[in-house]
Phi, psi and omega in degrees: 000001186297324180301317181299316181297314180302315178302311179300320176298326187272315199242342186290144185263004175204172176270192182302138179251310185258122184277329180306136174291139174286161177296151177301139178063028172311125183241335189226130179232117183267129179247123179235110176283135189226111182221126170057041180264142176286329181196154177237000187299314182300322184291312181289330171296316178302321174291315181299327185272001178287156169293133184274147177286180184291334183245158189301153177234143166235149182235117181255113178261115182262096181277105194231156176200151174293162185289339179264019184295141177293161180302326181299318179292313178307317178297317182292322178297322177297320177298313180298321180294329176296314182299317180304314179307313182293317186281333173298318182295329185272323190260332184297135181201170177301124180099345184208113177226139174257137173229131173277145174235108184265125174230086187260009182223045182288140178300142185301318186299315188253351183301143177153190186291327181291313177298321177295316173299317183297319182300313177292320179292321177295326175291324172303320179299316180295316179302319178291325172303312183300323183264002177067038182247106179277000180251018181302158180239128177263126183248136176253136183222170176240153184287355177240017184259162174229174180207168180276161188297330188270016183308304182290321185287329176292320180293319179301314179296320178302318184275001167285336179299138180301130175079005181290121178248333182227137178236128181244123181270147174298145183223150178213118170283147172291125180249007175201164184139193183246353187288332181230167182291151182305324182292326176299314180299322179295318183294312184291328175302316180291320181293319179290327176299316177303314183298320181287320175300316182294318179301310185287331176292322181289324175298317181301327178290341182101359177294131186291331185250069185265010190288159173292153179224075186258120187300332177271005195220041177216162173216150186217137175301145177298329180289321178293322175303315180293314179304326183273002175086015176075182179285148179271178184252026181294141178276358171194155182069013184297322182294318179296313183291319179298304183300325180287344168284323184280324187315317182292349187273004173166194184294134177253124178249130177266119185263091190258355179279344175243160181225146170249143181241091179292156179286144180265012193288165168293156179204139174256008190285328185227155185277347169211172188114195183303305186300319180293321178296315177299315176303315183293321177297314182289322182281334182257346179071023182254161174270166184286135172242140182240178180292141180297142177299331179303323181294324177291322181295325179293322178294323184293324176296322179294314183293328180296337182267000185308313179302331179292338179285344186293129176058035177249148179287162184305324181298318177294320182296312176302324182289325177291320180293331179302336180275357182279174175301142185296334179290322182286316178305311183297318183294317180300322177296325180293336182251017176056046186300311184306313184293325176299316184294317176303318178296320182293319180299326180291342186242019179232164184261354185186175186288331176298316180286334176294311181303316182294317179294327178303323184277001167271339174272310176256085188254189182306322182291322177296321180300311181300319177297314176302310185298319182297313179294318188286335179276006174266341181219339188247313181251168173238138169296145187230159178307131189297329184288323178295314183290326178295320176299314178303317183293319177299323179298314179296329177281354179074030179250126179280119182287317178062219176260013183289158172287122183301316178298315178301325178297314180296316178300322179292319177305319183289329183282344183254000000 
C-alpha cells in the first residue's frame, strides 16, 4: 500500500473525509460529481438496483460548488443532500453503501468537475488503504446517468482479466423519446455520431490509444490511478486528459456487455464537451460538423512510417516527413518533431520500445492540436453524417438503409 500512501502525500487535495470504516474487502468505489442538480434519485436508484458483484461496493457522491456560488445553486445542492439522506436510509445494505461528500467551498480557480472527481477518487484510495485492498477499482459515473442491471458484474468480470488496468463501458445517449424536445434528440444523435466516428477513424489510422474517454463510463484500478498521478483539476475535458495518462499503464478492456446511458440534456457546467456542443447546436440551429476524414488519412500515412524513423538522423527524418500531407508536415515543424524523434531513438533499446515511446511524443493531445490547426487552413470541418458514411465505406461496411449511429454502436458492441 506504499504506492497509495505516497500518492496521497504528494497529490491529494484534501485529508480524510469519510470516518466510517469500509466493509472488509471493499473492492469497488463509484465516484459521482454532483453540481447544481435538480435530483440524483434516478441515478442512485439505477445503481442500487444493479446485480451486485461478489465483493462490496461504495458510492461516493461529491456534492460540490465553488465558494462564490449563488444561493440558487447552494439550495439545489442542499436539496440533493437531503435526498441523499433519504436514499441512504433506504438503499444502504451489506455489499452496497452510499456516502455523501459535501464540498461547498471549492476555490473558484479550480472548482469544477475535475476537482470533484479527484476529491472522490482520492477518498476511494483512502478507503482501499483502510480495508487493505491494493487491487481496488475506482469507477467514474455522472449524476445524470443511468446504467443496465449488469453494470457491476460486467465491471467485475472485466477486471478479472490478467493485467486489466482500465475498463471502458459501452455508452448510449437516448436519441428518441418524449422526455426532451425533438431538436435536442437530433443534436445528441449528431454529437454521439461524432464521438463514434472520431474513435473509429482514429483506430483506422493505427493510433494505439483510440478509445473513448467518457467521464461517466470508465473504471480504473486504484494502483494505476496513483501511478498516473491521479485525476486532474480541469474544469472540462478532465476525463480525456486523465485516461490518456492511464492508458499506457496496462491492459485496456472494453466492457460492452453492460451499458451506461448519459443524459442528452443541455448543460452550463463545462465550457466544452457534450453539454456545450448541444447548447451550440440548439442555440444556432446548425448541424454538427466534425474533422474531415482526409485529416485522419493524413495521420494514417504518417503512422505507417513510424518504424522508418528509428535510428535515423534528422536529415533522413526530414526527408521522410516531406512525403506527408503538407498540413501534417507543417504542424510537425512547429513542434520540432524531427529533433524529438532523434532523442527518442537515443533513449530506447530497440524498435519495439521506440514505437511505444513514439506515441508518448505524438500523443492524443498532439492529434487534437494537429486537427485544430490543420482545419484552419488545409481542411474543412464537414457534416458528421457525411464523414461517417465515408469512413464506413473505407472500413468496408455497407451502410445500406441502416441507421449510421446504430451501425457504429453495433460495431462497438462486437
